[in-house]
C-alpha positions in Angstrom: -20.0 12.5 15.7 -22.1 9.6 14.4 -22.2 7.6 11.1 -24.9 9.0 8.9 -25.8 5.5 7.7 -26.1 3.4 10.9 -25.6 5.9 13.7 -22.5 4.3 15.2 -20.0 6.4 17.0 -17.1 4.1 16.0 -15.5 6.2 13.3 -11.9 6.4 12.2 -9.9 9.6 12.7 -10.2 12.1 9.8 -8.0 11.0 6.8 -7.3 12.5 3.4 -9.5 10.9 0.7 -7.6 10.2 -2.5 -8.3 8.3 -5.7 -5.9 6.1 -7.6 -6.8 7.9 -10.9 -5.3 11.3 -9.9 -2.2 11.9 -7.8 -3.6 15.2 -6.3 -6.8 13.7 -5.0 -10.4 13.6 -6.0 -11.7 16.7 -7.9 -15.3 17.8 -7.5 -16.7 20.4 -9.9 -20.0 22.3 -9.1 -22.2 24.1 -11.6 -22.8 27.8 -11.2 -25.6 29.9 -12.7 -24.7 32.3 -15.5 -22.7 32.1 -18.7 -18.9 31.8 -18.5 -18.8 32.1 -14.8 -16.2 30.4 -12.6 -17.3 26.9 -11.5 -15.8 26.3 -8.1 -13.9 23.1 -7.4 -12.9 21.2 -4.3 -9.3 19.9 -4.6 -9.0 18.0 -1.4 -11.4 15.9 0.5 -11.2 14.3 3.9 -13.2 11.4 5.2 -14.0 9.1 8.1 -14.9 5.5 7.8 -17.5 3.8 10.0 -16.0 0.7 11.7 -19.4 -1.0 12.0 -21.0 -0.6 8.6 -18.1 0.6 6.4 -19.7 3.8 5.2 -17.3 6.5 4.1 -18.3 10.0 5.0 -16.4 12.7 3.0 -15.7 16.3 4.2 -14.3 19.4 2.6 -11.7 21.5 4.5 -12.5 24.9 6.0 -11.1 27.0 3.1 -13.0 25.1 0.4 -16.2 25.2 2.5 -15.9 29.0 2.9 -15.4 29.4 -0.9 -18.5 27.2 -1.6 -20.6 29.3 0.9 -19.8 32.4 -1.1 -20.9 30.8 -4.4 -24.4 30.3 -5.8 -24.2 26.7 -6.8 -26.6 24.7 -9.1 -27.1 21.0 -9.6 -24.5 20.0 -12.2 -26.6 17.0 -13.2 -29.4 19.1 -14.6 
């Protein structure tokens, strides 16, 4: 695995990514097409940090990734 910013292979082991604002971690919410349809969330993120440039690369776990693959997502910023 390489850093997506600088290409370095010097990455930390996978760690849980948390914020100080929420005890249970960072919450991502994705939009979904249709009225009143469930908008999937990702409750737990994991990350690696590049030891050369400091970039943080987040990852979702297998269970969240499988749920997102089954959902037709839209850009929530539109």
